[in-house]
N, C-alpha and C positions, 0 to 999 in steps of 0.2 A: 504494500500500500504506500509506504513512505517513498518519496520520489527523488530525494537527493538532488535538489535543484534550487535555483535562486532567481529565476526570471519569471515574468508574468505573461509575456506574449512576444512573438517574433519582432513586433514593431519596437519593442523596448531594448533591442540589442545595442550593445555598446562595444566598440572595438578600440583596441589600444593602438595608438599611432606608432607605426614602425619607425625605427631610426633612419636617418637619411642614408641613402645608398649612393655609392660612388657610381658615376655614369661616365659615358664616353667609351669608345672602343679602340680602334686602331688594329683591327684584325689584319694580319699581314698578308702579303703576297706570297707566292710559292717560294720556299727557301728551306734551308736545312734547319732542323729544330735547335733552339737555343738550349744551353745547359739547364736553365730554369724550367723549360718545358719538359726536359728529360726527368728532372726531379719531380715535376708534377705527375708525370706518367708513372713513376715509381710509386708515389703515394696513392695515386688513383688505383693502381693494381693492388696495392696492399689493402686499401679500404674496400675495394670491390671484390673481396674473396667470395662474395655471394653471386658473382656474375659467372656466366659460362665462358668458355674459351672464345667462342665467336664474338660475344659481347665485349670482352676485354680487347680483342683485336680491333673492333669497331671504335672503342674508346681511344685506343692508340692511334688509329687513323685520324680521328678528329682532333687529337691532342698535338700531334707532331706536324702535320701538314694538311691543309685543306685540299679537298678533291677539286678536280677541274670544274665540275658543275658549281661547287660552292664558291670557287674563285670568281666565277662569272656573275654571281649574285651581287647586287648592289649592297653597299655597307648597311644601308637601312634595313634591307630584307634580312640580313643576318641578325641584327639587333631585335627584330620583331619576334623572334622565337622566344624572347623573354617576356613573360606576361606583364601587363600594366601594373606598376608598383602601387597604384592607388586602389584599384578595384579588382585586379586579378584577371581581367578580360584580356583578349588579344591586343597586344600593343601595336602602335603604328610608327614607333620610332622615339627619338629623344626630343622632348618638348620642354623648353624652358629649364633644361638641366636634368630632367627626370624621364625615364622610360615610361610612357603612358599610352593609353588608347586615345582616340579622337575625342571621346566624350569628356574624359578627365582633363584633356588639354584645353577644351573649351571652357570647362569650369574655372580654370585659372585665368583665361583670357578676359572673361566678363567680370572678374572679381573686383576690378577697380571701379566699376560703375554700379554695382549692386551691393546693397547692405543686407546680407543674409541673417536670418535668425533661426536658432535651433528650437523646435517645438517641444523638445524633451529636455535632456540634461547635459547636452553638449558632449556626449560620448557615444554616439550612434555607430553601429557597425557600417563600414563602407566596403561593400563587396559588389560583385557583378549583379546580384539580385537586389540589393538594397541601396545602390549608389545614388538613385534619384530621389530617395525619400527625405534626405536632409542635405541640402546644398551647403549649409553652414559647416557641418562636420566633414563633408567631402572637401571643401576648400581648405579647412584646417589641416586635413591629412596631406593635401597637396603641398601646403606651405611647410608642414613638418618634414616632408621628404626633401625639401630644398628647392621647390619650383620657384623660379624667379625669372623675370625678363632679363636680368643681369647675370644669369647663370652662365657658367663656362660652356662654351660651344663644344659640340662633338668634335673629337680629334685633338683637342687642346689639353687633354687630361695628362696627368703624370703617368709614367710607365707603370707604376704599381696599380693605379686606377684602371688603366687600359687592360692590364693582365687580369684584374678582378672581373671585368666585364667579359673578357675572353673565356675565362673559366666558367662563368655563368651561362654563356652561350653554349659551350660544350656540354655542360650539365643538362640543360633543357633539351639539347639535341639528342643526347643519350636517352632521355626519358621518352622521347618520341619514337625511338626505334621500335618497329613492330616486332611482336614476339616471334613472327615467322622467320626473322633473320637468324634466330638461334638454331643450332643444329639439332637433328633428331635425338642425339644423345645428351642434350643439355640437362637432362635430369640428374646427371652426375657432374659436379663441378670440381674437376681435378685441378690441383694446385701443385706448385713445385714441391719436391720432397723436403721434409724438415732437415735442419742441419745435423740433427742427431737421430739415429735410428731408434733411440730409446724415448723419444718425445714426439708425440703427435696428438692432434685434437680432432675429433669428429663430432658431427651433429647427426645422430641417427634416431629416427622415429621420435623426434621431439626431445631427445636427450642429448645434452652437451656432455661430452666425455673427454677427459684428458688422461692419457697414458704416460707415465713417467717412471722409467726404471721398474716396470712391472706393477706399479701402483695405479689403480683406477678410481677416479672420483667422478661422480655424475650429479647432474641436476635434473630432477623431474618434478615439475610443479604438481603438488597434490591436487587432486580433483580434476586433472586434465585427462581427457580421453585421447590417448596417443594413437594416431593413425599410422598405417604402414607407409613408408616413404623410402627414398633412396638416400644412402649416406652422403654427407657433404664433408669434404676434407679441407682443412685450412692449414696454411703454412705457418708453423710456429716461429720460424726464424724471422719472418718479416712482419707478422701481424700480431702475434700474441707472445706473452712470456709466462712461464710457470711460476706460480706463487704457492709455496707449500704451507703458508700460514694457516693455522686452524684456530677455531674459536668455540666457545661454549654458547650454544644457541639459547640457553636459558638466561643469558645476560640480556637478551632482547625482551623476552616475555616468558614467564615460567611455563605456560601451557602451549608455547609455540611448537608445532611439529617439526621434526628434523627432516628438512627437505634436501639437504646436500647441495648447497648453493654453488654458484659459479665462481668459487674461490680460485679455481685453477685457470680461469680464462680472463686475462686482464689485458684489454686492448692498450696499445701504446698510444703515443700522441696522436691527435686528430689529424686528418688529411684534408686537402681541399674538397674532396668528394664528400666526406662526412660533414664538413663545415657547411657546404651548400645544402646538403640534405637537411641538416638541423635548422638552417635559416628558413628554408621553405616550409618546414613543418611548424616552426614558431609563427611564421606569418599566417598560416592556416589557422592556428590556434587563436591568435590575436583577433583575427577577423570574425571568429565564430563564438567568442565568449559573450554571454549576455551582458556581463558587466566587466569593465576593465579593473585592474588591481587598484588603481587610484580611487575609483568609485567605491569599491568594496571597503577600502580602508576608511574612507569618509563615512560610510554607513556604520562602520564599527564604532566610530567615535560618538555617534549619536546615542542618547539615552534610550533604553529599551522601552517600547510601548507596551505596557502590561495589559492594556485593553485588548490588544491583538492576541496576546497569549491566552487570555481568558476566552476570547472569541473562538479560537481553535480548540481549546479544551472542551468547550460546550457544544461544538459542532456535531451534528448528527453523523453517525458512522458512514452512511452512504454519501453524504455531502463532502466529507473529508476525503473519501476515495476519489470522487469526481474532481475535486479541487486539485488534489495531488496529480491526478492523471493529466489534467489540463496543463499544469506547469511542467510536468515531465515531458509532455509532447512538445512544448515550446523549446525545451533544452535539446531534445533529440533532433528536432529540425535543424538546429545549429550543428549538432554532431554529424549529421549526414553531410552538411556542407563542408565540415572539417574533413571528413573521410574523402570526399571528392577532390580535395586539394592535397591530400597526402600523396607524394610521388609513388607511382606504381599502382595505386588502388584502381584507377579508372581503366588500366590496361588489363585487369583481371576480367574473367568472364562475368556476365551479368548475374548468373546464378551464384557464383562465389561472392560477388559483392553483396548480394542480398543475404546470404548466409552469415557473412561477417557482421553485417549491420544488425540483423535480427538477434544474433547471439551475443554481440558485444555492446550494443547501444546502451543498455542499462548499466553495464560495468563502467563505460566511459562517463555516464552521468554521475555515478558514485565517485569516480576519480575527480571529476570537476567539482563535486561537492566540497572537497577538501579546500578549494580556493575560497569558499564562503564560510569556512568554519572559524569561529572566534574562540581561540584557546583560552582567553581570559574569562569568558562567561559560559563556555561550553554550549554555545548556541550556533545555529546555522541560518544563513540568510535565505529566507523563503519568501519569494516575491519582493516586497519592500520592507520586510521586518525580520529581525533576528528572533528565532523561536527556539526554546529548549526542547530536549527530548520528550518530556512529559506532555508536550502539546500534541503529540502524535500517538500516544499510547492508547491501545484498545484492550478489550477483554479477550481477543483472539490470540492464542499462543503463538502461532506461526507469524502473525503480524507483529507481535511484541518482539519476537526474535529478529525480524527484518529491521524494525526501527532501531533497536538497541545496537545491533551489529553494524548497521549503516553509519550511525553516529560514531561508533568506536573506530571503524575503518577511516572515516573522514578525519577524526581527531589524530589517529596515529600517523596518517599521511601528512597532515598539516604540521605535526611536530618535527618533521624532517626539514622544514623550511626550504622546500624546493623552489627554484626559480620558475618563471613562466616557461622557459625553454625546456627545463627538465620535466615539467609536468606535461608539456606538449609531446615530447619524445616518449614519455611513459604511456601517454594516451595512444599514440600511434603504434607502439609496441603491443599494447593490449588489443587494439583494433586488428592488427595483422597477425592474428594468432593462427598458425597453420594446423592446429590440432582440432579445430571446430568440426564437429561431425557433418558429413555430407560434402565437404570441399573436394573439388577435383584438381585444381591447379595447386596442389600442396607444395610442390618444389618451388614454384614461382613465388608463392607467399612466404615460404621459408627464406628465400633470398632477400626479400624486402624486410622481413622481420629481423633478420640478423644484421642487416645494414643499420636499421634503427637502433637495435641493441648496442651495436658498436659505438654509434654516435652518442647514445645515452651514457654508456660507460665512460667514454672519453670526457664528456662534459662533467660528470660527477667526479672524475679524477681531478679535474681542474678546480672545481668549486667546493668540493667537500673532501679535502685532503685528510682531515682528521677522522678517526672512527666515530661512529654515532654513539655506540655503547660498548665499552670494553674494546674488543678487537673487531667488532662487527661494524661494517661500513654501511653507509646509506644505501648503496647499491644492493648489498646483501638483504637489507631490510625490505626494500621495494620488491625484490624478487620473491622473498619469503611470503609476502602478502598477496601474491597473485591468486593463490588458492582461495583466499577469502572472497575475492571478487566473484569467483565461480559459485561459491556458496550463497552469496547475496543474490546473485541472479536466480539461483534455484529457489531461494526463499521468496523472492518477488513473484515468480511464476506460480508457485504453490499458493501463496496468499491471494493472488489475483484470481486464480482458478476457483478457489474456495469461495471468494466473495461473489464472483459472477454466478455461481451456482445458487447462492442464497438470494441474489438480487438480479435475476435474469432480465428484468424489464429496463434496467438502467442502460443508457447509451453512452459509450466511450468515444473519444475522438477517433476519426477514421485511421489516422496514422498509428495511434496507440493500439487499435484493434488489429491492424496489419502486423505490427511488430511483435505483439504479445498475445497472439492467438494460441489456443490450446494445442494447435497442430504443430507448433514450432518444436 
């Protein structure tokens, strides 16, 4: 019943303005690759251990030298592969210093003669769907990205800025490669042999395994249904290093199950590929959160409205269900938009996309709930008000379990003090779970899942260098709690099914019915 959310309608969406991006290109004519490009290739190959050989060869081709057809393309056409920095639609080039579409370019042009006003709270989401709903917020995002009539013209950027745009062009070009370009045997991603015959790492049937001098350590998330799939082998010499450190899991939580975490798989420093992947996923996250972090912090500083707490405590059982379902549906609409912007998701088959959304949307809503959890008051932002756990309690046992465990999960995740980037990558990792029942393109999903996992681990290594509790890292804790998400999803379906049987006349929102039908 409880819906782990904090918005009230899609129209109340609020997006976080992304930081200014360097623009300008300078894609070069046909020549020998520079040493820096060779270095980029090395890191690209290291980061893309989830790619098949043909895909890596394609990446090499686009990294070191442009093809004849690409060389004949105008510079503007090469830039247009990068989506509009303001709304995410197809761009038409660099306008006033920022890569944008024609619509967002026009928004900046007329800004000098029009005084826009925001009808809401000056934090609306600006994306392809909502960009025309609030011209004020659209203009502010344009300005925040650095749009200006005095902006540096294309081709006059520094070498570092040009190389950044070149990398982004290559990244988006690689994302557009059709799956048919991979070879028939791309279900096996062979990599160079490890430097030592005593060390190698594999990902088999949803299990990460490290073999070192005869010792085997594995990580299998509890509650996961592990499908049959093809082993993936990764090069320990260039991509991962073995860490034999062990810890007492009871230091996290006395009742936490022993899952055998990814202690033995530690990605090294991030690569340009991982950085671009992380940046794209963060942008998708920022565009699709109902409230940005600044607005949430502002709401936390306001005194709690006790009349709202009393209102929810006295609400009829069926009314509470419908209210929660409506708010959950608003959040899931944004989660679907987030999924569509996650690299690789739209390249999956439509059936696999539907399975991932049906099985993962509630879990992502719970993950996002942690953004709205106030650790000082143990309340969660629900609509426009912070409410405590007892505002949602009922007499039904399974519903009680759902509510209390949802609050507990959100609290535990909030205590990790994750950045928006880390939460975005964690959400993408949960979304791209290859063990969901019924999936067909398991190997493809595994590739994307592992790329996101590597980016997440790299970011956590940079921002959370100290252990969280004892010898346990933040990454360990996040992985250990994956099974709790599966349990919460099961509790939700069980509670919903039980409630619908008792109240068959009640009508739920269409999207809610589609995602959470008894047939799922």
